[in-house]
N, C-alpha and C positions, 0 to 999 in steps of 0.2 A: 850140433845146434839143439837137437831134441833133448840131449842130456842136460844142457844148460837150462832150457825152458822147464824141464821136469824138476830140476833143483830149485828153480825160482818158485815153481808152484808149491813145492813142499815147504819152502821157507815162508811163503805167503800164508799158507794154510796154518802152519805152526805158530806164526807170530802174529797174524792179523785177525783170524777168525775167532780166536778164543779170548779176546780182550774182555776184561770184566771191569765193573765199577762197584765200589762198596760205599754203603751209606750207613751212618750211625743213627740208630733209632732211640728216641728218648724213652726212659723207663716207664713213663705214664702211658705210652702207647702200647705196652706189652699186655695190658689188660684185655685187649681185643683177641688175644691168642688163647685165653682161658677156655678149656674144654676141647681144644683141638685134638683130633685123633685120626691118624691116617687110615684106620679101618673104615671110616665113614666116607672116604673119597671114592670116586668112580672116574673112569676114563671115558671121554666122549671124543668124537671126531668133529673138527671144525674146518671150515673153508677159509683159507688165507690167500691174499694176493701173492703172486710170485712171477718170476721171469724165467723163461726157458728158451733154448736156442733152436731155431729152425734153419738148418744149414749154418750160416754165419750171422744170421739175423736174430737179435733178441726179440722175443714176443711176450707180451704181457698175458698172464693167465692166472689160474688158481690151482691150489693144491690142498689135499686133505691131510691134516696133521692131527695127531692125538693131543688131547688136552685134559689135564687133571681138573676135576670139579669137586669142591668141598661141599659139606652138608650146609654150610653157611659161609658168608664172607669172613675171612680172618685177615682183616685189612690193617696195614700199618701206614701211617702218614709221616713223612719226613718233614722237618722244619722248612725245607724249600718248597713244600707243597706237592712233592711227588708222592704217588700212591702205589703201594706194593701189596699184592695179594699173596698171602703165605699159603704154601701147601708142601707136601712131602718132597716135591721136586726142587724146592728152592733152598740153597745152602744158607745157613744163618749161624752166627756165633753170639753167645751171651757174654756180656761184660759184667764182672763182679768186682767187689773190693779185693778179692784174692787173685784176680787175673781174668783172662778171657779164655773161653773154650775154643776148641778148633772150629773152623767153618765147616759144618756138617749138616746133613739133613736129619729131621726129627720125626719121631713116630707119634709122640703125644706130648702135650703141654698142659699143665694145670697150675693155676694160681689161687690156691685156697688156704685159708688159715694163716695168711701172712707168709706163705712159702711158695717158691717157684720150684716146680718139679718138671724137668724136661727129659724125656726118654728118647735117645737116639734111634734112628731107623736101623742101624747096624748093631747087632747084639754084641759085637766086640768093643763097642764104645761104652763109656760109663755114663750113668744117669747123673744129671745135675740136680742137686737138691739143696737149695740155699734159701735163707730168709730174704724176703722181698727188700728189706732194708739194705741188703748187701748187693742188690742188683743195680747196676749202673747203666743199663741199656742193652742194646744188641747191635750187631752189624749184619746188614742185609746185602747180599751180592746178586747183581744182575748183569747180563751180557750187555756190552756196549757196541752197537753197530758202527757208530761213527769212529770210535777208537780203532776198531778192527780194520775198517777200510783205510783209515789214515796210516796206521802203522804198516799194514800190508802193502799199500802203495809206495810208501817210503822205502821199505825193504826192497821191493822189486826195482824201484828206480835206482837205488844205491848199487844193487848187484849188477844191473845193466850198465851203469856208468863205470863200475870197476872192470867189467868184461871189456867194454870199449877201450878203456885206458890200457889194459893189458895187450889188447890187439894192436893199439897204436905203438906201444913200446916194442913189441915183437917186430913190427914192420920197420920201425926206426933202426933196430939193431941188425936186421937182415932184410933189406928191400927186395931181394930176389925170391924170398919165400913169402907169398902173400895169401895163400889159401887159408891157413889158420888165422892170421890176423883179420882177414876179410870176414871169415865166419864169426869170429868174436865180435867184430864191429857190427855185423848184421844182427846178431843175437842181442848184443848190448843195446843197440838202438831200438830194437823191437820191445825190449823190456822197459826201457825208459819211456817210450811212447805209450806203453800199457800202464806202467806204474803211476805216472803223473795224473791221468784221469781218475784212477782209483783213489789216489790220495786226495784229490780235489773233491771226489764224491764223499769222502769221509768228512770233509769240512761242511758239507751240506747236511749230513745227518747229525743226530744228537750225539755229542761226545761226552756227555755226563760231566760237564765242567763243575757241577755242584756236588759231586761225590766228595764226601768229607772224611772217609775212613780208608782210603786207598793205602795209606802208609801206616795204619794202625796195626801193631803187632798182635797177632792172635795165637792161641794155643799156649798161653802162659799160665793157665790155671794149674796149680800144683796137683791136687788130688781130689777130684769131685767125689761125692758120696757114691759108694758102690751101688749097683743096680739092685733094686728090691724085687 
């Protein structure tokens, strides 16, 4: 039983908690990124609401988490009205007439003399250096809490239902052996009862239904200019 629950936890963490949403940013919004440099950032600590367990009871509380602060707001506004604050911790891809860059983090961005120059945070990546007339926008990626809970809950419910079905089939084929089928039934039922509320919780959170770049293919740019 513990093994099955551990597997479910791994599946939930792997499939649910890392769900992302991608938004396409218009080219005219990129001017707000001019002058960005990760060297001007600093890390501060902020207090956020959280929930922790006291025994088996969830209790509301707070937690201290690190947060990147830029020298000024580098803010992008999506046509839907969503506002995104850019920093070195946020993956972004640039769209050009020659294709799209990979979804990576950037060290510095400048838009001067009619040219976009973006230097990646990793030295192994290549600098993007293209005329602004070739820039067709960008793709901004953010985590989606609603999608994470929904998919994680559905995965957990599905695995629980499958475990219960296997237990039922085993019992049907051999009614004299009930220990394993009973264990599978208990585990499956527990997972279903846990997964359904998680999935419903996902419906209550923002599932980023206005994300318009989830299916956009990235990393198609042939050969960006070499880093200077």
